[in-house]
C-alpha positions in Angstrom: 0.0 0.0 0.0 1.3 3.5 -0.9 1.9 5.9 2.0 -0.8 8.3 0.7 -3.4 5.5 0.8 -2.6 5.0 4.5 -2.7 8.7 5.2 -6.1 8.9 3.5 -7.4 6.2 5.8 -6.1 8.1 8.8 -7.8 11.3 7.5 -11.1 9.5 7.1 -10.9 8.2 10.7 -9.8 11.6 11.9 -12.8 13.3 10.2 -15.2 10.8 11.8 -13.9 11.3 15.3 -13.1 15.1 15.4 -15.7 17.8 16.2 -16.6 19.7 13.0 -15.5 23.0 14.4 -12.0 21.6 15.1 -11.8 20.1 11.7 -12.8 23.4 10.1 -10.2 25.4 12.0 -7.4 22.9 11.1 -8.5 22.8 7.5 -8.5 26.6 7.4 -5.0 26.7 8.8 -3.8 24.2 6.2 -5.4 26.2 3.4 -3.8 29.4 4.6 -0.4 27.7 4.8 -0.8 26.3 1.3 -1.7 29.7 -0.2 1.0 31.6 1.8 3.6 30.2 -0.6 5.9 29.3 2.4 6.5 25.8 0.9 7.6 27.4 -2.4 10.0 29.7 -0.5 11.5 26.9 1.5 14.9 25.4 0.5 14.4 23.5 -2.7 16.3 21.0 -4.9 19.4 22.5 -6.5 20.1 24.7 -3.5 22.8 24.2 -0.9 21.5 22.6 2.3 21.9 24.5 5.5 24.4 22.8 7.7 23.6 22.0 11.3 24.5 20.0 14.5 21.7 18.5 16.6 21.4 15.9 19.3 19.0 12.9 19.3 16.9 11.9 22.3 19.9 10.1 23.8 22.1 13.1 23.5 24.2 11.8 20.6 25.4 14.6 18.3 24.6 14.5 14.6 26.6 16.8 12.3 25.2 17.2 8.8 28.6 18.4 7.6 30.3 15.3 8.8 27.5 13.0 7.6 27.7 14.0 3.9 31.4 13.2 3.9 30.3 9.6 4.2 27.6 9.7 1.6 24.2 11.2 0.8 21.9 12.0 3.7 18.1 11.7 3.8 16.5 14.2 6.1 12.9 14.0 7.1 11.2 16.7 9.1 8.1 15.8 11.1 5.6 17.6 13.4 5.7 15.4 16.5 4.7 12.0 17.8 1.3 13.5 18.7 0.5 13.7 14.9 -1.0 10.4 13.6 0.0 11.3 10.0 3.6 11.6 11.1 3.4 8.3 12.8 2.3 6.6 9.6 5.0 8.5 7.7 7.8 7.6 10.0 6.8 3.9 9.9 6.8 4.1 6.1 10.3 5.6 6.1 11.4 2.9 8.5 10.1 0.3 6.0 12.2 2.0 3.3 15.3 2.4 5.5 17.0 -0.8 4.4 16.9 0.2 0.8 17.9 3.7 1.6 21.1 2.4 3.4 21.6 -0.2 0.6 21.9 2.7 -1.8 24.7 4.3 0.3 22.7 6.9 2.2 22.3 7.7 5.9 19.0 8.7 7.4 17.7 11.0 10.3 14.4 12.6 11.2 14.0 16.0 12.8 11.3 17.5 15.0 10.9 20.4 17.4 9.7 18.2 20.3 11.7 17.6 23.5 14.4 15.0 23.8 12.1 12.8 25.8 9.4 12.9 23.2 11.9 12.3 20.4 13.2 9.3 22.2 9.6 8.0 22.7 9.0 8.5 19.0 11.9 6.3 18.2 10.9 3.5 20.6 7.1 3.5 19.8 7.8 3.2 16.1 10.8 0.9 16.2 12.9 3.4 14.3 16.4 2.2 13.3 17.6 5.8 12.8 17.9 8.8 15.0 15.2 11.3 15.8 17.0 14.6 16.2 15.8 17.4 18.5 15.5 20.9 16.9 15.0 23.3 19.9 12.8 26.2 18.9 12.7 24.9 15.3 16.0 26.7 14.4 17.0 24.2 11.8 13.4 24.0 10.4 13.6 27.8 10.1 16.9 27.6 8.2 15.2 25.3 5.8 12.2 27.6 5.6 9.8 25.1 7.1 8.8 26.7 10.4 5.5 28.5 10.7 3.5 30.2 13.5 0.3 28.5 14.7 -2.6 31.0 14.5 -4.6 31.8 17.6 -7.8 29.9 16.6 -5.8 26.7 15.9 -3.9 27.1 19.1 -7.2 27.2 21.0 -8.4 24.1 19.2 -5.3 22.1 20.0 -5.3 23.2 23.6 -8.9 22.1 23.8 -7.9 18.7 22.4 -5.2 18.3 25.0 -2.2 19.2 22.9 0.0 22.0 24.5 2.9 22.5 22.1 4.7 24.7 24.6 5.0 21.7 26.9 5.4 19.1 24.2 8.2 21.1 22.5 9.6 22.7 25.6 9.3 26.0 23.8 6.7 28.8 24.2 6.7 29.9 20.5 3.8 27.7 19.3 5.5 27.1 16.0 5.3 24.0 13.8 7.5 22.5 11.2 6.0 21.6 7.8 6.7 17.9 7.0 9.4 17.6 4.5 12.0 15.2 3.0 15.3 16.1 1.5 18.2 14.2 -0.1 21.5 16.0 0.4 24.4 14.9 -1.8 28.0 14.7 -0.7 28.8 18.1 -2.0 26.0 19.6 0.2 23.6 20.2 -2.7 19.9 19.2 -2.3 19.1 16.6 -4.9 15.5 16.0 -3.9 12.9 18.0 -1.9 9.4 17.1 -0.9 7.6 19.7 1.2 4.1 19.2 2.6 2.2 22.4 3.6 -0.8 20.0 3.9 0.3 17.6 6.5 -2.2 15.0 5.3 -0.4 14.8 1.9 3.1 13.3 1.7 5.2 11.9 -1.1 5.9 8.2 -1.0 9.4 7.1 0.4 9.9 5.1 -2.8 10.5 8.4 -4.6 13.8 8.5 -2.8 15.2 5.4 -4.5 15.9 6.7 -8.0 17.5 9.8 -6.6 19.8 7.8 -4.4 20.5 5.3 -7.2 21.5 8.1 -9.4 23.9 9.5 -6.7 25.3 6.0 -6.1 26.1 5.6 -9.9 27.9 8.9 -10.0 
């Protein structure tokens, strides 16, 4: 089953179990983000990837500059373990991780959530790769992926029990657009998939021809 088919099933269940007012506010926020052009202004294929150093939930340091010296790097940004769409996405990436490594690439995922929540994400989803902690979304901002949650959406999420200021350990109430990048050894982005609508994601299999091309050259 393709990732998008799984995400569509999550969306159908979500719609059935969410109050209509909350659904409307969330949909309005997505539509505003789509029309804002933020995704188009984010770092794209052909550009140089911002370099960064982040720790995972265990405190281990990951340096993007060092990682590309060993081969291409797949970066996947996600919103948090509270997001069911991200859970499905992360598990799909895990299913593809063997082929990603077979093609000579390394793989990490990045979120704004606290180290404890990042580590919990890794454990709950059986991830074989690190979940890096991006405090305050600084790396997401460097990639052009961070956005401010509007007041009406903030109220809806608080009412549903999600307090991002606690979950992320940061009072900014910002989120990261889901995104996937392939960074080549020279630091150039070879592939970018950015999702202003968090219910829509590219399939991990799209990474394979990009990585195969890099491996052949």
